[in-house]
C-alpha positions, 0 to 999 in steps of 0.5 A: 117347079109348080104345084107344091104345097108348103109344109113345115118340117114337122108337118112333112115328117108327120105326112111321111110317117102316115105314108110309110104306114100306108105303103107297108099295107100296099106292098105286103101282098101284091098277090093275089088281089088288091087289098082294101085300102082304108080311106084315111090311108088313101087320103094321106097319100092324096095329101102327100101327092099335093106336096110333091114338087111338080115339073112341067116336063120331064128333063132327060139328061144325057149323062144318065147311067144305070151303073149310077144306081150300083150293081143290079140287085145288090144285097149290100145296100141299106134297103129293107131286107138287104144283107140277108145273103140273097140278092134283091131279085130273089128276095122279091120273087120269094115275096111275090110268088106263090106255091114255091119250091126252093133251090140253092144258087150262087146269089141266094142259098134259098132261091125260088126254084118254081112258083106261080105269079099272077102279074099285078099288071095284067092279072095273068098267071105265069108258071115260073120255073128257074132256068133259061127264059125265066128271067124274061117271063118274070121280071122285077119292075121299079115302080118309079123307074130308075131313069125317071128318078134320076131326072126327078132328083136322084142325079143329085143323091149320094151313091148309097142313096141311089143303091138303096133306092134301086133295091127298096122293096117298096119300089119293086114288084114281080111282073110279067116280062111283056108289061115291064118291057112295055112300060120301060121307064115311063111315068104314069102320064105315059103308062099305067097297068093294064089291070085297072083294079091294080091302079090304086095300089100302083098309085099308092106305091108310086106316090109313096116312093116320091114322098119318101125320097123327095122326088119331083113328079111330071105335071102330066102324071099328077091327074093320072095318079089322082084319078087312080087314088080317087078310085081306091 
């Protein structure tokens, strides 16, 4: 590993506290437009990025399995908003969609039945109607993909930490299905949102998740993230 800035335990905790505050600002409203990021918060994220361990190339172990992160959208993790009676997908739909109506479904007593989403990745509007095809039109993206996290350190975590990571709202965003499929498990070195005005927030959240979970980053993603932060 290269490119890591040595930090004392106290400095690391202070940095993590700063970045945690920043991501709270970042995830509050991915709709309808990017919020203004205070310069001091962006500066904290830049500092955080410089402290993230860097690997020259992404390793791809053959033993990655999505099941290692638990049942998809499980409500039983210790992530924020878990245990509220609704699965994580429905929680994120409720957070990110606008002009909503609600219905009761097996996995959530107050699930979004209809609403509007402006995909942060493209800026395009999607009319969401629960039913056949809705899961393909509006998907929930892990900003730091699960398999990427596995390659960057999650393989060594306990099962409970992986379950929390997979359901952490700070790492999740509702997007158009085409963008999510196009991104797949790509890091910033291989994929960034087509909507350049969202690049700042995307970079903020990507770095914050890396720092919070003490993951590494591939060397090619570092300059991409820095450029996005510089344009905040």
